[in-house]
C-alpha positions as CSV (number, residue, x, y, z in Angstrom):
1,M,99.8,69.7,106.5
2,T,100.7,66.5,104.7
3,A,99.5,64.3,107.6
4,I,96.2,66.2,107.8
5,Q,95.7,66.0,104.1
6,E,96.6,62.3,103.8
7,R,94.3,61.2,106.6
8,Y,91.5,63.3,105.3
9,E,91.9,61.9,101.8
10,E,91.9,58.3,103.2
11,A,88.7,59.0,105.1
12,F,86.8,61.2,102.6
13,H,88.6,60.6,99.2
14,S,89.4,64.3,98.7
15,I,92.2,66.5,99.7
16,P,91.3,69.5,101.9
17,E,92.7,73.0,101.6
18,V,94.8,73.8,104.7
19,L,94.8,77.5,105.6
20,L,97.1,79.2,108.0
21,E,95.9,82.3,109.8
22,N,98.2,85.1,111.0
23,R,97.9,85.6,114.8
24,T,99.2,88.3,117.1
25,G,102.2,87.0,119.1
26,Q,102.6,83.8,117.1
27,F,105.2,82.6,114.6
28,I,103.3,84.0,111.6
29,S,102.0,87.4,112.5
30,D,103.0,90.1,109.9
31,G,103.6,90.4,106.2
32,E,107.2,89.6,106.3
33,D,106.6,86.4,108.3
34,I,103.9,85.3,105.8
35,S,106.1,86.1,102.8
36,R,109.1,84.2,104.2
37,F,106.9,81.2,105.2
38,W,105.2,81.1,101.8
39,E,108.6,81.2,100.0
40,Y,109.9,78.4,102.3
41,V,106.9,76.2,101.5
42,K,107.3,76.9,97.7
43,Q,110.9,75.9,97.8
44,K,110.8,72.9,100.2
45,N,107.3,71.5,99.5
46,P,106.0,72.9,96.2
47,E,103.5,70.0,96.0
48,L,101.6,71.6,98.9
49,I,100.9,74.9,97.2
50,D,97.7,73.9,95.3
51,N,96.0,72.9,98.6
52,F,97.5,75.4,101.0
53,G,97.2,79.1,101.6
54,I,96.9,82.0,104.0
55,V,93.7,83.3,105.6
56,L,94.6,86.9,106.5
57,D,93.0,88.3,109.7
58,V,93.2,92.0,108.7
59,Q,92.6,93.2,112.3
60,Q,95.4,90.9,113.6
61,L,97.8,92.3,111.0
62,F,96.8,95.8,112.0
63,T,97.3,95.1,115.7
64,V,100.8,93.8,115.0
65,T,101.9,96.5,112.5
66,K,99.9,99.7,113.4
67,Q,101.3,102.5,111.2
68,D,103.4,100.1,109.2
69,F,100.2,98.1,108.1
70,L,100.3,98.9,104.4
71,H,104.0,98.1,104.1
72,S,103.5,94.8,105.8
73,F,100.3,94.1,103.9
74,Y,101.9,94.6,100.5
75,Q,104.7,92.2,101.5
76,I,102.2,89.3,101.4
77,P,102.3,87.5,98.1
78,S,98.9,87.7,96.4
79,E,99.1,84.1,95.3
80,C,99.1,82.8,98.8
81,L,95.9,84.6,99.9
82,K,92.9,82.3,100.1
83,G,90.8,84.0,102.7
84,F,90.2,87.1,104.8
85,H,88.8,87.7,108.2
86,I,87.0,91.0,108.1
87,H,86.2,92.8,111.4
88,R,87.3,95.7,113.6
89,L,88.0,94.3,117.1
90,Y,85.3,91.6,116.3
91,K,82.8,94.3,115.5
92,P,81.6,95.5,112.0
93,P,84.3,97.5,110.3
94,K,83.9,101.1,109.2
95,I,85.7,102.9,106.4
96,D,87.2,105.4,108.9
97,D,88.1,103.0,111.7
98,G,91.9,103.3,111.2
99,I,92.3,100.2,109.0
100,P,92.9,101.2,105.4
101,W,90.0,99.1,104.0
102,K,90.2,100.8,100.6
103,E,93.6,99.3,100.0
104,V,92.7,95.9,101.5
105,F,89.7,95.6,99.2
106,E,91.6,96.8,96.2
107,K,94.0,93.8,96.8
108,I,91.1,91.4,97.4
109,A,89.3,92.6,94.2
110,G,92.5,92.1,92.2
111,L,93.0,88.4,93.2
112,S,92.5,85.8,90.5
113,Q,91.8,82.9,92.8
114,D,88.7,82.1,94.7
115,I,88.8,83.3,98.3
116,I,86.8,83.0,101.5
117,I,85.6,86.2,103.3
118,N,84.7,85.6,106.9
119,P,82.9,88.4,108.7
120,E,84.5,87.4,112.0
121,I,82.3,89.2,114.5
122,H,80.8,88.2,117.8
123,H,77.1,89.1,117.2
124,T,75.3,87.2,114.5
125,N,72.8,90.0,114.1
126,K,75.6,92.2,112.8
127,V,76.7,89.8,110.0
128,P,74.5,91.3,107.3
129,G,76.1,94.7,107.9
130,V,79.6,93.3,107.5
131,I,78.5,91.5,104.3
132,Q,77.1,94.7,103.0
133,F,80.3,96.6,103.9
134,C,82.3,94.0,102.0
135,E,80.0,94.1,99.0
136,E,80.2,97.9,98.9
137,M,84.0,97.9,99.2
138,L,84.3,95.3,96.4
139,N,81.9,97.2,94.1
140,K,84.2,100.2,94.4
141,N,87.0,98.0,93.1
142,P,85.6,96.1,90.1
């Protein structure tokens, strides 16, 4: 992260945010992994915290944790969350598709920091529907 940020700053005179995404089968894949990694960075490199965070792929977390999703999700420190990938198998999510979207959006709505919401789906013509889903879920959680 430091090397990326230093080179970017040299070239563009600003420091970029570096966001780490959870991925199925990778080193950082569930809530416990994210929490442990965040605590490690806070302890070993606290100077990175302002320009570093996690972009949580909700579907990937669900794939890894299944029925233990909420337990894993709640292990993730709110302060590290800087973005969310919203999709259900790269298609528009639905309230009854198995992912507990109500709880996901309750947490999103409760965050104090700015975040990125990425409707990560494969068909651009479906993006407005995902944005509408997100807006409706956030409006239920003011």
